[in-house]
Structure formats: structure tokens, C-alpha cells
N, C-alpha and C positions, 0 to 999 in steps of 0.2 A: 302291208307288204314290206318285205325286206329282201335285200340282195346281199349275200354273204360270200366271202372267200372261203374255200374249203381246201386245206393244205393236206397233202398226203405224204407219208414218210414210210421208209422201209424198215419198220421195227423199232424206231426210236421216237415215236410220237409222245410217249409219256415224258421223255427227257425234253423234247421241244416245248410241250405245253408248260412244264415247270419253268423253263427258261423264260418264255414269253410272259408267264404270270409274274415272275419277279421283275422283269424289265418294265412292265406296265402297271405294277402294283394292283393287279386284278384280283377279284375275289376268287375263292376256290372254284375250280372248273367242274362241270358235270362230265364224268368219264364213264364209258361203258366198254367192256371188253367183248370180243367175239364170243367168248365162253359164257357171258352173262345173257346173251339173247335167248329168247324162248326156243326150245328144241324144235327142229324141223326134220322129220325122217327123210324128206326128199333132198335135204342139203345138210349133210353131216359136216361139222366143223373139225378139221384136222387138229390133232392134239397140239401141234406146234403153233397153232393160231389162237388158241384159247386165251392166252395172256396178252395178245396184241390188242391194240385199241381199235374198236369198231367205230366209235364216235366220241369226240370230246368237244365241248363248247366252252369258250373262254370269252368273257366280256372284256373288250379292250376299248377304253375311251368312249364308251357308249355304244359300240358296235359289237357284233358277235363274230368271232373268228372260230372256225370249226376245223377239226383235225381227224385224221384216220390213218391207220397203218394199212399198207397194201396187202393184198392176199397173195399167197404163193403163186408164182406163174404170171403175175400181173407185171407188165412193163413198168419200170420205174426209172426215171432220169432225175437225179438230184437237181432241184431248183426249177424244174419244168413241170412238176406234177401238181398243178393247182386247178381246181374247178370252181365254178360259180354256182351258188345255190339260190334259187328263187323260192321263197316261202309266200304262199298266198292263202287267205281264208276263202276266197272266191274260187270254188272248184271249177266252175265253167270257164273263168278267165285263165286259170292254170292250164286246163286242157287246150284252150285256144292257143295260148303262147307255146305250149309244148308242141302242138301240131305245126305251128308256124316254124319253129326253130329246127325241127327235124327235116325240113325240106332241104335236099341237097346234102344232108348229113347222114349220120349213122346212129340208129337207135341202139343204145347199149342195154337199156331195160325199159320196156314199155311201161306206161303209167299203169300202176296196179296198187292194190291195197297191200300194206305191209303192217307189221306189228306197231310201227311208230307213226304211220300216216295212212289216211283214207285213200290218198292217191300220190304215189311216188314214182318217178321215172328218171332216166338219165339218157342224154343225147350228146354225142360228139358232133358239133356243128360243122358246116362246110369249111370253116377256117381252122378246124382242129381244136377248138375250145370245148371243154367238157362242161356241160350244164346239168345240174340236178334240179328237179322240180318237186316240191313237196307241199301238200295241202297241210296247212298248219292248224286246222281245226279252230277251236274257240280261243286258244291261248295265244298270247303275244310272244311268249318266250319260245326260244328255239332250243 
């Protein structure tokens, strides 16, 4: 299991990742743009989003720091848009923790299968903290 910070930016994720990579002498990050995700006819990606970063992962001193650009219309406050991500191999434990943390909070995305995870969901807890839960499968890498 790992717990990772997930940093969101308003269109300058690529610049932020490059900066943090240099600061921490990190290896080349994994980066995926919104335009690179598999097409979904139920959710078309606006043209202006295709070059924005959907997900980037950077190893920093043995930990994983993750990044994403916000989607148009998403509230963004510089310095306050950070979420925590729980990665678990144990899907039953993932579901149990997800069900517990959503009590008194707001489910932003129910646990569901995505192209990157067998079970992924997002909750804003009763204290306003955004939590992402993701089944990590057999791999230890994020």
C-alpha cells in the first residue's frame, strides 16, 4: 500500500514536473495527456484539453509524487488543490476504506473500473480533503 500526494495545476503541470524533477534529481517522469487516453464516446475530450496533463508520476526521494492539470470548469485555487491517493492491491480493503471515508463527505466519483484501474473512485471527505482510491493490481509501481 502507498499513500501519495496528488498535485493539481491549471495548465502548467508539465512545467511544474520539470521543475521538481530538476530540484530532486529525479528520473524521467511518466506523463500522459488527456488526448492520449483511450477514446470514450460518452466523454469527448475538448480540443483545448488534449495537450494538458491527465497524469504524471515523479519519483522523489523514494516516494511517488503525482500531478494533473485541472479540467475546464473545475475550481482551482493555487496552493490549495492537493489530493491524497490511496493505492491498494487488496480490493476488499480498498472498498472498505472508500466506504468509510465517504461517510459525511461527498462522493465525486463512485468506485468503478477505469482503463487504468480495476477500482477507482474519488471522495471529498467531511473535512474538505480530496481522496482518490485506486486498485493497483499486481504492480508496485504507480
